[in-house]
C-alpha positions in Angstrom: 75.3 51.9 89.0 74.8 55.6 88.2 74.6 57.4 84.9 74.6 61.1 85.6 73.6 63.2 82.6 74.3 66.9 82.5 74.6 69.8 80.0 71.0 70.2 79.0 69.3 73.6 78.9 67.6 76.2 76.8 69.2 77.2 73.5 68.1 79.1 70.4 67.7 77.4 67.1 71.1 77.0 65.4 72.9 76.9 68.7 75.0 74.2 70.3 75.1 72.2 73.5 77.3 69.4 74.8 75.8 66.7 76.9 77.9 64.6 79.3 77.1 61.4 81.0 79.4 60.3 83.8 79.1 56.6 84.7 80.0 54.9 88.0 79.6 51.4 89.3 80.4 49.8 85.9 83.5 48.9 84.0 82.8 51.7 81.6 85.2 50.7 78.8 83.3 47.4 78.3 80.0 49.1 77.7 78.4 50.3 74.6 77.1 53.8 75.4 74.2 55.6 73.8 72.1 58.7 73.9 68.3 58.4 73.5 65.7 61.1 73.5 62.0 61.4 74.2 59.6 64.2 73.3 56.2 64.5 74.8 53.8 62.1 73.2 56.5 60.3 71.3 58.4 57.1 71.9 62.0 57.1 73.1 64.3 57.0 70.1 68.0 56.3 69.6 70.1 59.4 68.9 73.6 58.0 68.8 75.6 55.1 70.1 79.3 54.5 70.5 80.5 50.9 71.1 83.2 49.8 73.5 85.5 49.6 70.5 84.8 53.2 69.5 82.5 52.6 66.5 79.6 55.1 66.2 76.1 55.1 64.8 74.2 58.3 64.5 70.5 58.6 63.8 69.6 60.0 60.3 67.7 62.8 61.9 70.8 64.2 63.6 73.5 63.0 61.3 76.0 65.8 60.4 74.9 67.8 63.4 75.5 65.6 66.4 78.6 63.7 67.4 79.1 61.1 70.1 82.4 60.5 71.8 83.7 58.8 74.9 86.6 59.2 77.4 87.2 55.9 79.1 89.7 57.5 81.5 86.9 59.7 82.8 84.1 57.2 82.5 82.2 59.7 80.5 80.3 59.8 77.2 79.5 63.0 75.4 77.0 64.2 72.8 78.0 67.3 70.9 74.9 68.9 69.4 75.3 71.6 66.8 72.8 73.4 64.6 70.1 72.6 67.0 66.5 72.7 65.8 63.2 73.1 67.7 62.4 69.4 66.8 65.5 68.4 68.9 63.6 69.5 72.0 63.4 66.4 74.2 64.6 64.8 77.4 67.9 63.1 76.5 68.8 59.9 78.3 72.2 58.2 78.6 72.3 54.4 78.3 74.9 51.8 79.0 74.6 48.3 77.6 76.7 45.1 77.5 75.3 41.6 77.2 72.2 41.5 79.3 73.1 44.5 81.4 71.3 47.6 80.5 71.3 50.8 82.5 69.6 54.2 82.1 70.4 57.7 83.4 67.9 60.1 84.7 67.7 62.3 81.6 68.5 65.9 80.9 66.1 68.3 79.2 67.1 70.1 76.0 64.8 72.9 74.8 65.5 74.6 71.5 63.6 77.8 70.9 62.7 79.0 67.4 
């Protein structure tokens, strides 16, 4: 199983980035897919999740700014991040979960400068 996250980088406050996570080795359409993030000294936190059925849940801290989507034909989940703030700086991790199966990607660093 591989979850390959990409799209991170350095952006100015107010800017946008789109993260992608390409999955292989799983039946992607069956999995709930999520994005988590972790800043130095903080616990990993849920940013957004999209279920296998397409329902979404967005953390209050990013609601209205971030959008999660998936393309089952491409085995890829996306996180569109707009109006970025310095407090969004973190390593962003992709997650795939169904039943007792839970997989993590390697993370992609997002740095938002003020």
